[in-house]
Z-matrix of the N, CA and C atoms (Angstrom, degrees):
N
C 1 1.456
C 2 1.525 1 108.53
N 3 1.305 2 118.15 1 134.70
C 4 1.457 3 120.82 2 -179.40
C 5 1.514 4 110.62 3 -71.55
N 6 1.351 5 115.55 4 164.93
C 7 1.461 6 118.63 5 179.83
C 8 1.522 7 110.50 6 -66.73
N 9 1.344 8 117.43 7 -31.03
C 10 1.467 9 119.86 8 177.33
C 11 1.522 10 109.46 9 -66.00
N 12 1.324 11 117.12 10 -43.08
C 13 1.465 12 120.59 11 178.01
C 14 1.519 13 111.20 12 -64.05
N 15 1.348 14 116.59 13 -41.22
C 16 1.468 15 120.12 14 177.40
C 17 1.519 16 110.54 15 -60.53
N 18 1.344 17 117.13 16 -44.33
C 19 1.460 18 120.86 17 -179.76
C 20 1.527 19 110.09 18 -63.07
N 21 1.336 20 116.27 19 -44.07
C 22 1.456 21 121.05 20 179.60
C 23 1.530 22 110.58 21 -61.89
N 24 1.332 23 116.68 22 -42.43
C 25 1.459 24 120.78 23 178.06
C 26 1.528 25 110.20 24 -61.98
N 27 1.333 26 117.24 25 -43.87
C 28 1.468 27 120.96 26 -179.61
C 29 1.530 28 110.54 27 -62.59
N 30 1.336 29 117.23 28 -40.97
C 31 1.460 30 120.19 29 179.31
C 32 1.526 31 110.53 30 -65.18
N 33 1.346 32 117.72 31 -42.10
C 34 1.460 33 120.67 32 178.56
C 35 1.525 34 111.04 33 -64.89
N 36 1.332 35 117.01 34 -38.45
C 37 1.463 36 120.39 35 177.34
C 38 1.520 37 109.67 36 -63.62
N 39 1.336 38 117.33 37 -39.95
C 40 1.461 39 121.62 38 178.40
C 41 1.512 40 111.74 39 -64.08
N 42 1.337 41 116.36 40 -42.29
C 43 1.461 42 120.15 41 179.19
C 44 1.517 43 110.92 42 -63.59
N 45 1.324 44 116.70 43 -37.67
C 46 1.461 45 120.06 44 177.46
C 47 1.523 46 109.75 45 -61.67
N 48 1.314 47 116.69 46 -40.85
C 49 1.464 48 120.48 47 178.94
C 50 1.522 49 110.85 48 -67.28
N 51 1.340 50 116.92 49 -38.52
C 52 1.467 51 118.91 50 175.97
C 53 1.523 52 109.37 51 -63.25
N 54 1.336 53 116.45 52 -35.82
C 55 1.465 54 120.24 53 175.00
C 56 1.517 55 111.11 54 -62.14
N 57 1.342 56 116.03 55 -38.46
C 58 1.466 57 120.04 56 176.71
C 59 1.527 58 110.10 57 -62.06
N 60 1.323 59 116.09 58 -40.49
C 61 1.466 60 120.68 59 178.98
C 62 1.522 61 110.03 60 -64.48
N 63 1.320 62 116.36 61 -43.40
C 64 1.466 63 121.57 62 177.71
C 65 1.535 64 110.48 63 -60.07
N 66 1.329 65 116.41 64 -42.70
C 67 1.467 66 120.83 65 -179.96
C 68 1.523 67 112.07 66 -63.84
N 69 1.314 68 117.70 67 -25.12
C 70 1.462 69 121.39 68 -179.39
C 71 1.533 70 111.59 69 -68.24
N 72 1.340 71 117.42 70 -20.94
C 73 1.468 72 121.00 71 -179.66
C 74 1.518 73 112.29 72 -54.30
N 75 1.319 74 117.53 73 -37.26
C 76 1.466 75 121.27 74 -177.13
C 77 1.527 76 112.04 75 -74.52
N 78 1.334 77 116.89 76 -13.88
C 79 1.468 78 121.14 77 -176.08
C 80 1.528 79 113.68 78 -96.55
N 81 1.335 80 118.02 79 -5.42
C 82 1.468 81 121.74 80 -172.63
C 83 1.533 82 110.96 81 47.46
N 84 1.329 83 116.84 82 59.75
C 85 1.466 84 120.16 83 -176.30
C 86 1.520 85 112.19 84 -72.29
N 87 1.331 86 115.02 85 164.27
C 88 1.461 87 120.69 86 175.01
C 89 1.516 88 109.34 87 -74.04
N 90 1.325 89 116.32 88 158.46
C 91 1.465 90 120.70 89 176.15
C 92 1.526 91 109.90 90 -62.66
N 93 1.324 92 117.07 91 -33.74
C 94 1.464 93 120.38 92 178.75
C 95 1.524 94 110.46 93 -61.59
N 96 1.312 95 116.73 94 -46.81
C 97 1.470 96 120.89 95 -178.10
C 98 1.532 97 110.98 96 -64.82
N 99 1.314 98 117.03 97 -41.00
C 100 1.466 99 121.42 98 178.91
C 101 1.527 100 110.46 99 -64.77
N 102 1.312 101 117.50 100 -41.64
C 103 1.469 102 120.67 101 -179.13
C 104 1.528 103 111.56 102 -70.68
N 105 1.310 104 117.80 103 -32.46
C 106 1.464 105 119.97 104 174.26
C 107 1.529 106 110.07 105 -65.85
N 108 1.318 107 117.55 106 -38.54
C 109 1.468 108 121.09 107 176.11
C 110 1.529 109 109.45 108 -65.21
N 111 1.324 110 117.20 109 -40.90
C 112 1.461 111 121.26 110 177.92
C 113 1.533 112 110.53 111 -61.12
N 114 1.317 113 116.88 112 -40.02
C 115 1.470 114 120.80 113 177.13
C 116 1.526 115 110.20 114 -61.43
N 117 1.337 116 117.20 115 -40.80
C 118 1.469 117 120.84 116 177.89
C 119 1.523 118 111.11 117 -64.65
N 120 1.320 119 116.53 118 -44.63
C 121 1.464 120 121.00 119 -178.03
C 122 1.530 121 110.99 120 -59.03
N 123 1.322 122 115.72 121 -43.44
C 124 1.470 123 120.03 122 -175.28
C 125 1.526 124 113.18 123 -98.31
N 126 1.326 125 116.52 124 7.14
C 127 1.461 126 122.27 125 174.42
C 128 1.538 127 112.67 126 55.57
N 129 1.328 128 114.84 127 51.87
C 130 1.464 129 121.69 128 174.35
C 131 1.526 130 108.58 129 -127.30
N 132 1.312 131 116.48 130 170.89
C 133 1.467 132 121.17 131 177.91
C 134 1.527 133 110.36 132 -80.60
N 135 1.311 134 115.19 133 158.86
C 136 1.462 135 121.85 134 178.00
C 137 1.528 136 111.41 135 -51.84
N 138 1.344 137 116.99 136 -42.04
C 139 1.463 138 120.41 137 -176.21
C 140 1.525 139 112.24 138 -79.68
N 141 1.330 140 117.21 139 9.80
C 142 1.463 141 120.84 140 176.54
C 143 1.533 142 111.73 141 -111.19
N 144 1.330 143 116.21 142 13.92
C 145 1.464 144 122.30 143 177.93
C 146 1.526 145 108.14 144 -118.27
N 147 1.328 146 115.55 145 137.03
C 148 1.464 147 120.81 146 174.15
C 149 1.531 148 108.15 147 -135.65
N 150 1.328 149 115.56 148 141.39
C 151 1.456 150 121.65 149 176.67
C 152 1.519 151 107.31 150 -133.11
N 153 1.315 152 115.30 151 126.63
C 154 1.459 153 121.44 152 -178.97
C 155 1.521 154 108.77 153 -120.97
N 156 1.335 155 116.09 154 145.42
C 157 1.461 156 121.95 155 179.66
C 158 1.523 157 109.13 156 -116.06
N 159 1.320 158 115.76 157 140.50
C 160 1.457 159 121.19 158 177.82
C 161 1.524 160 109.30 159 -77.43
N 162 1.326 161 116.02 160 123.31
C 163 1.462 162 122.64 161 178.72
C 164 1.521 163 108.91 162 -138.45
N 165 1.311 164 116.20 163 119.19
C 166 1.467 165 122.31 164 176.21
C 167 1.529 166 111.92 165 50.21
N 168 1.319 167 116.61 166 45.87
C 169 1.454 168 121.22 167 174.99
C 170 1.519 169 115.54 168 78.62
N 171 1.316 170 117.63 169 7.68
C 172 1.464 171 121.65 170 177.61
C 173 1.520 172 109.08 171 -133.20
N 174 1.319 173 115.41 172 162.56
C 175 1.460 174 120.61 173 177.06
C 176 1.517 175 109.81 174 -100.22
N 177 1.326 176 116.05 175 135.11
C 178 1.466 177 122.68 176 177.55
C 179 1.526 178 108.14 177 -123.00
N 180 1.330 179 115.59 178 134.53
C 181 1.465 180 119.89 179 176.62
C 182 1.526 181 109.50 180 -65.74
N 183 1.326 182 115.76 181 132.61
C 184 1.460 183 119.10 182 168.68
C 185 1.532 184 109.92 183 -112.94
N 186 1.337 185 116.05 184 -16.05
C 187 1.459 186 121.76 185 172.35
C 188 1.521 187 107.11 186 -150.00
N 189 1.302 188 117.96 187 133.27
C 190 1.456 189 129.38 188 3.88
C 191 1.532 190 111.90 189 -74.23
N 192 1.312 191 114.79 190 153.32
C 193 1.464 192 121.39 191 -176.90
C 194 1.526 193 111.61 192 -56.28
N 195 1.331 194 116.64 193 -33.11
C 196 1.469 195 120.45 194 -177.27
C 197 1.525 196 112.68 195 -64.51
N 198 1.331 197 117.62 196 -18.01
C 199 1.466 198 120.47 197 -179.47
C 200 1.532 199 113.00 198 -100.33
N 201 1.329 200 117.35 199 -0.26
C 202 1.465 201 119.96 200 -178.64
C 203 1.518 202 112.62 201 -60.41
N 204 1.312 203 116.82 202 -33.61
C 205 1.462 204 119.83 203 -178.65
C 206 1.534 205 112.31 204 -99.05
N 207 1.327 206 116.65 205 13.26
C 208 1.470 207 120.51 206 -176.07
C 209 1.522 208 113.49 207 -82.15
N 210 1.306 209 117.32 208 1.50
C 211 1.459 210 119.32 209 -178.86
C 212 1.513 211 110.74 210 103.53
N 213 1.326 212 115.99 211 -170.68
C 214 1.458 213 121.73 212 -176.77
C 215 1.524 214 110.28 213 -122.08
N 216 1.318 215 114.91 214 160.29
C 217 1.458 216 121.87 215 176.12
C 218 1.527 217 107.58 216 -109.35
N 219 1.325 218 117.89 217 114.91
C 220 1.464 219 118.68 218 177.58
C 221 1.531 220 110.30 219 -66.40
N 222 1.328 221 117.30 220 142.79
C 223 1.460 222 121.05 221 -179.38
C 224 1.526 223 112.13 222 -63.21
N 225 1.308 224 116.34 223 -20.07
C 226 1.469 225 120.21 224 179.61
C 227 1.523 226 112.13 225 -89.55
N 228 1.330 227 117.06 226 -1.32
C 229 1.461 228 120.91 227 -177.04
C 230 1.518 229 112.91 228 -81.40
N 231 1.341 230 115.99 229 176.26
C 232 1.460 231 121.46 230 -175.64
C 233 1.535 232 115.26 231 -83.39
N 234 1.323 233 118.19 232 -4.81
C 235 1.462 234 120.78 233 -175.90
C 236 1.530 235 110.99 234 -62.20
N 237 1.328 236 115.90 235 144.04
C 238 1.464 237 121.77 236 178.43
C 239 1.528 238 110.37 237 -56.56
N 240 1.325 239 117.57 238 -42.48
C 241 1.465 240 121.08 239 179.99
C 242 1.530 241 110.68 240 -61.52
N 243 1.321 242 116.99 241 -41.24
C 244 1.463 243 120.94 242 179.49
C 245 1.532 244 110.37 243 -64.08
N 246 1.328 245 116.67 244 -43.52
C 247 1.466 246 120.13 245 178.23
C 248 1.526 247 110.94 246 -64.16
N 249 1.324 248 116.53 247 -38.80
C 250 1.467 249 120.86 248 179.14
C 251 1.527 250 109.96 249 -61.38
N 252 1.330 251 117.04 250 -45.95
C 253 1.466 252 120.92 251 -179.03
C 254 1.525 253 111.25 252 -69.16
N 255 1.322 254 116.78 253 -45.10
C 256 1.468 255 120.97 254 -175.38
C 257 1.536 256 112.02 255 -67.07
N 258 1.333 257 116.47 256 -37.62
C 259 1.466 258 119.70 257 -177.04
C 260 1.521 259 112.82 258 -96.33
N 261 1.346 260 116.26 259 -11.13
C 262 1.474 261 122.25 260 -177.35
C 263 1.529 262 111.13 261 58.52
N 264 1.327 263 115.45 262 30.68
C 265 1.459 264 121.64 263 -175.61
C 266 1.520 265 110.42 264 -115.43
N 267 1.339 266 117.44 265 127.68
C 268 1.464 267 119.48 266 176.48
C 269 1.530 268 110.98 267 -71.13
N 270 1.320 269 115.46 268 157.27
C 271 1.464 270 121.78 269 178.59
C 272 1.517 271 108.15 270 -132.04
N 273 1.315 272 116.73 271 136.60
C 274 1.454 273 123.07 272 170.68
C 275 1.520 274 105.73 273 -130.74
N 276 1.328 275 116.64 274 120.43
C 277 1.465 276 121.05 275 178.43
C 278 1.521 277 109.65 276 -135.84
N 279 1.324 278 115.81 277 119.70
C 280 1.457 279 121.24 278 174.91
C 281 1.522 280 111.01 279 -97.08
N 282 1.345 281 116.48 280 7.59
C 283 1.472 282 122.85 281 176.28
C 284 1.526 283 108.57 282 -130.08
N 285 1.318 284 115.95 283 45.04
C 286 1.462 285 121.34 284 -171.26
C 287 1.525 286 113.75 285 -63.31
N 288 1.319 287 118.52 286 -31.51
C 289 1.468 288 119.74 287 -179.31
C 290 1.523 289 111.58 288 -62.00
N 291 1.322 290 117.44 289 -22.04
C 292 1.468 291 121.30 290 178.90
C 293 1.522 292 111.98 291 -84.56
N 294 1.343 293 116.75 292 -11.36
C 295 1.461 294 122.03 293 -178.95
C 296 1.524 295 108.92 294 -89.34
N 297 1.326 296 116.30 295 129.91
C 298 1.460 297 119.03 296 176.05
C 299 1.526 298 107.52 297 -65.64
N 300 1.346 299 115.48 298 125.55
C 301 1.465 300 119.48 299 -178.26
C 302 1.533 301 109.95 300 -153.23
N 303 1.319 302 114.37 301 163.49
C 304 1.453 303 121.26 302 177.67
C 305 1.528 304 107.36 303 -76.48
N 306 1.328 305 117.42 304 113.76
C 307 1.465 306 119.90 305 -177.03
C 308 1.526 307 112.02 306 -102.93
N 309 1.322 308 117.72 307 5.08
C 310 1.457 309 122.46 308 -179.79
C 311 1.526 310 111.54 309 -52.87
N 312 1.329 311 117.40 310 -43.58
C 313 1.459 312 121.04 311 -175.65
C 314 1.525 313 112.21 312 -72.33
N 315 1.320 314 118.04 313 -21.49
C 316 1.461 315 121.03 314 177.95
C 317 1.522 316 111.60 315 -68.07
N 318 1.336 317 116.73 316 -22.04
C 319 1.461 318 119.69 317 -177.53
C 320 1.525 319 113.54 318 -88.53
N 321 1.338 320 117.69 319 -6.60
C 322 1.458 321 120.90 320 179.10
C 323 1.522 322 108.85 321 -73.26
N 324 1.327 323 115.86 322 130.40
C 325 1.466 324 120.78 323 179.65
C 326 1.522 325 108.96 324 -72.18
N 327 1.325 326 115.15 325 122.25
C 328 1.449 327 121.07 326 -179.64
C 329 1.508 328 109.69 327 -104.76
N 330 1.321 329 116.78 328 143.26
C 331 1.459 330 120.72 329 172.94
C 332 1.509 331 107.73 330 -69.54
N 333 1.309 332 116.96 331 141.95
C 334 1.459 333 119.96 332 178.27
C 335 1.516 334 109.01 333 -124.76
N 336 1.303 335 115.07 334 151.90
C 337 1.452 336 120.29 335 177.20
C 338 1.524 337 108.65 336 -63.71
N 339 1.315 338 116.50 337 151.59
C 340 1.461 339 120.81 338 -177.84
C 341 1.515 340 112.45 339 -55.76
N 342 1.352 341 117.08 340 -37.39
C 343 1.453 342 118.76 341 -177.33
C 344 1.529 343 112.37 342 -76.23
N 345 1.322 344 117.27 343 -12.88
C 346 1.451 345 119.70 344 179.39
C 347 1.521 346 110.51 345 -81.46
N 348 1.298 347 114.41 346 151.79
C 349 1.449 348 122.02 347 -179.40
C 350 1.534 349 109.27 348 -74.60
N 351 1.318 350 117.03 349 117.47
C 352 1.467 351 122.07 350 -179.41
C 353 1.536 352 111.85 351 -57.86
N 354 1.334 353 117.99 352 -29.82
C 355 1.460 354 120.74 353 -178.24
C 356 1.523 355 111.84 354 -68.89
N 357 1.334 356 118.15 355 -15.80
C 358 1.462 357 121.58 356 179.71
C 359 1.530 358 111.92 357 -81.00
N 360 1.311 359 117.37 358 -8.47
C 361 1.453 360 122.64 359 -168.71
C 362 1.526 361 114.67 360 -57.00
N 363 1.313 362 118.41 361 -52.71
C 364 1.459 363 120.05 362 -172.40
C 365 1.527 364 112.90 363 -116.29
N 366 1.301 365 116.95 364 31.45
C 367 1.451 366 121.00 365 177.96
C 368 1.526 367 109.60 366 -76.67
N 369 1.326 368 117.09 367 153.48
C 370 1.466 369 119.18 368 179.58
C 371 1.530 370 111.98 369 -72.18
N 372 1.310 371 114.56 370 151.96
C 373 1.459 372 121.21 371 176.62
C 374 1.527 373 107.68 372 -73.34
N 375 1.328 374 115.50 373 126.61
C 376 1.464 375 121.31 374 178.30
C 377 1.531 376 111.58 375 -103.02
N 378 1.333 377 115.67 376 -34.35
C 379 1.466 378 121.71 377 -175.73
C 380 1.519 379 107.33 378 -137.15
N 381 1.332 380 116.90 379 142.68
C 382 1.470 381 119.21 380 -176.40
C 383 1.520 382 111.54 381 -149.08
N 384 1.327 383 113.65 382 148.79
C 385 1.462 384 122.15 383 167.29
C 386 1.528 385 105.93 384 -125.64
N 387 1.311 386 116.30 385 136.78
C 388 1.459 387 121.72 386 -178.99
C 389 1.526 388 107.18 387 -136.41
N 390 1.338 389 116.78 388 125.06
C 391 1.467 390 120.18 389 -178.88
C 392 1.526 391 110.05 390 -132.80
N 393 1.334 392 115.98 391 147.60
C 394 1.463 393 118.33 392 174.44
C 395 1.523 394 109.96 393 -71.20
N 396 1.320 395 115.68 394 145.15
C 397 1.463 396 122.37 395 172.81
C 398 1.523 397 104.32 396 -103.73
N 399 1.344 398 115.66 397 110.29
C 400 1.461 399 120.02 398 -172.93
C 401 1.523 400 111.17 399 -130.29
N 402 1.316 401 115.44 400 147.76
C 403 1.456 402 122.13 401 175.80
C 404 1.525 403 109.28 402 -72.78
N 405 1.310 404 117.59 403 168.10
C 406 1.469 405 122.80 404 -176.95
C 407 1.530 406 111.99 405 -54.23
N 408 1.325 407 118.01 406 -35.10
C 409 1.464 408 121.85 407 179.96
C 410 1.518 409 114.06 408 -77.69
N 411 1.327 410 117.28 409 -3.14
C 412 1.463 411 120.91 410 178.03
C 413 1.520 412 114.87 411 101.01
N 414 1.338 413 118.10 412 -7.41
C 415 1.457 414 120.90 413 -179.42
C 416 1.530 415 110.15 414 -68.17
N 417 1.333 416 116.36 415 120.76
C 418 1.460 417 121.15 416 179.21
C 419 1.522 418 109.10 417 -75.45
N 420 1.345 419 115.64 418 128.52
C 421 1.461 420 121.24 419 178.81
C 422 1.528 421 111.40 420 -115.29
N 423 1.339 422 116.45 421 -5.49
C 424 1.454 423 118.92 422 -179.89
C 425 1.513 424 111.96 423 174.05
N 426 1.335 425 114.83 424 -166.34
C 427 1.467 426 122.80 425 -179.29
C 428 1.522 427 107.99 426 -142.06
N 429 1.326 428 115.62 427 137.95
C 430 1.467 429 121.62 428 173.20
C 431 1.524 430 107.76 429 -113.09
N 432 1.325 431 115.93 430 133.97
C 433 1.454 432 120.93 431 179.07
C 434 1.525 433 109.74 432 -130.57
N 435 1.320 434 115.06 433 139.77
C 436 1.452 435 122.24 434 175.42
C 437 1.516 436 106.37 435 -129.96
N 438 1.325 437 115.92 436 134.42
C 439 1.462 438 119.28 437 -176.93
C 440 1.520 439 110.64 438 -132.40
N 441 1.298 440 114.79 439 171.66
C 442 1.465 441 122.64 440 168.57
C 443 1.515 442 105.37 441 -126.75
N 444 1.325 443 115.35 442 126.86
C 445 1.461 444 121.53 443 -176.64
C 446 1.520 445 110.75 444 -107.78
N 447 1.315 446 115.19 445 152.91
C 448 1.454 447 120.20 446 177.54
C 449 1.512 448 110.29 447 173.96
N 450 1.317 449 115.86 448 169.99
C 451 1.462 450 120.26 449 178.30
C 452 1.515 451 111.39 450 -67.33
N 453 1.329 452 116.56 451 -30.83
C 454 1.467 453 121.10 452 174.47
C 455 1.526 454 107.49 453 -152.20
N 456 1.332 455 117.29 454 165.77
C 457 1.470 456 120.25 455 -174.94
C 458 1.531 457 114.04 456 -58.67
N 459 1.319 458 117.65 457 -31.21
C 460 1.463 459 120.03 458 -175.93
C 461 1.527 460 112.89 459 -67.94
N 462 1.324 461 118.07 460 -26.15
C 463 1.465 462 120.69 461 179.60
C 464 1.528 463 112.86 462 -103.87
N 465 1.328 464 116.60 463 -2.14
C 466 1.467 465 120.38 464 -177.89
C 467 1.526 466 112.60 465 -78.36
N 468 1.317 467 117.25 466 -15.94
C 469 1.454 468 120.28 467 -178.60
C 470 1.511 469 110.74 468 118.58
N 471 1.308 470 114.69 469 -179.73
C 472 1.461 471 121.26 470 -176.98
C 473 1.525 472 111.28 471 -62.95
N 474 1.322 473 114.83 472 150.83
C 475 1.458 474 119.25 473 173.81
C 476 1.520 475 109.16 474 -63.20
N 477 1.326 476 116.05 475 147.00
C 478 1.452 477 120.52 476 172.06
C 479 1.527 478 108.07 477 -72.56
N 480 1.314 479 115.94 478 148.27
C 481 1.464 480 121.76 479 -179.31
C 482 1.527 481 109.75 480 -114.31
N 483 1.318 482 115.48 481 170.40
C 484 1.470 483 119.14 482 175.94
C 485 1.529 484 110.30 483 -64.55
N 486 1.343 485 117.56 484 -30.33
C 487 1.469 486 120.02 485 174.93
C 488 1.521 487 111.33 486 -65.79
N 489 1.342 488 117.20 487 -38.73
C 490 1.469 489 120.96 488 176.03
C 491 1.527 490 109.74 489 -61.55
N 492 1.322 491 116.51 490 -44.35
C 493 1.462 492 120.47 491 179.98
C 494 1.526 493 110.39 492 -62.58
N 495 1.319 494 116.65 493 -41.18
C 496 1.465 495 120.23 494 178.34
C 497 1.534 496 110.38 495 -62.08
N 498 1.341 497 116.83 496 -42.28
C 499 1.472 498 119.98 497 177.64
C 500 1.527 499 111.04 498 -61.41
N 501 1.339 500 116.66 499 -41.91
C 502 1.463 501 119.75 500 179.54
C 503 1.526 502 110.47 501 -65.35
N 504 1.325 503 116.92 502 -39.56
C 505 1.468 504 119.74 503 177.69
C 506 1.525 505 110.98 504 -63.70
N 507 1.332 506 116.98 505 -41.03
C 508 1.470 507 120.43 506 178.01
C 509 1.531 508 110.43 507 -65.87
N 510 1.318 509 116.76 508 -40.21
C 511 1.468 510 120.30 509 177.32
C 512 1.525 511 110.30 510 -63.64
N 513 1.333 512 117.09 511 -39.65
C 514 1.469 513 121.36 512 -179.52
C 515 1.527 514 111.11 513 -62.72
N 516 1.346 515 116.90 514 -35.04
C 517 1.469 516 120.37 515 177.02
C 518 1.526 517 110.44 516 -62.42
N 519 1.320 518 116.78 517 -37.50
C 520 1.461 519 121.70 518 178.28
C 521 1.528 520 109.97 519 -73.09
N 522 1.316 521 116.57 520 -46.03
C 523 1.471 522 121.63 521 -178.59
C 524 1.526 523 110.98 522 -60.22
N 525 1.322 524 117.83 523 -33.84
C 526 1.471 525 121.20 524 -179.99
C 527 1.524 526 111.37 525 -57.50
N 528 1.329 527 117.32 526 -27.70
C 529 1.470 528 121.62 527 -177.95
C 530 1.521 529 113.18 528 -90.61
N 531 1.337 530 117.25 529 -2.36
C 532 1.467 531 120.59 530 179.15
C 533 1.531 532 109.30 531 -70.36
N 534 1.326 533 117.45 532 140.12
C 535 1.477 534 120.21 533 -178.57
C 536 1.525 535 113.69 534 -55.53
N 537 1.325 536 118.53 535 -35.97
C 538 1.466 537 120.13 536 -177.34
C 539 1.524 538 113.46 537 -70.22
N 540 1.334 539 118.74 538 -9.03
C 541 1.470 540 121.09 539 178.01
C 542 1.519 541 112.59 540 -85.40
N 543 1.327 542 117.97 541 -8.94
C 544 1.464 543 120.68 542 177.78
C 545 1.530 544 108.67 543 -73.94
N 546 1.313 545 115.32 544 133.28
C 547 1.469 546 120.08 545 -179.99
C 548 1.524 547 110.22 546 -54.27
N 549 1.314 548 116.41 547 130.11
C 550 1.454 549 122.47 548 178.83
C 551 1.526 550 114.66 549 85.77
N 552 1.344 551 117.28 550 -6.55
C 553 1.465 552 120.22 551 179.62
C 554 1.524 553 109.82 552 -71.00
N 555 1.314 554 116.02 553 154.86
C 556 1.453 555 120.54 554 175.07
C 557 1.516 556 109.90 555 -65.93
N 558 1.310 557 115.06 556 153.00
C 559 1.476 558 118.71 557 -178.11
C 560 1.466 559 108.61 558 -100.38
């Protein structure tokens, strides 16, 4: 199979997964289930996905569950998620360790699935994509982030591409309509 055919196949497989995410809307799924699907779509580990919801002018983690009680990120703060929400601008960085960022949340111990490598749990973020989660009218209701973690960029996995960012943006459009993204909704 040529590389063009492989790329086309990968894009079609991704669209099918986005369709799966869209189909979940009728089921009122949990944020955990939606974020696990997002991890599958973008081929990252569970602990490399974060979803934050806008509440009273600040962002609160709704996934991973271990960060729900970690406090909030003010929209005026320096966090990448706050900048993403405040500016409504997506970010793709394959050199994230060189970017000044709040690394406090990287040190929180996250539960990992049994099949996942426990050593990946608290590694630093090397590569990241961050997109606003906005309703059709443009109102930002949260931020979705996908990262690749590792001791250095070479072992963290493949660089994110503009196609990956586009997939995350399309997923964020679907996630914005999930019931758990409404301010004050149960998680």
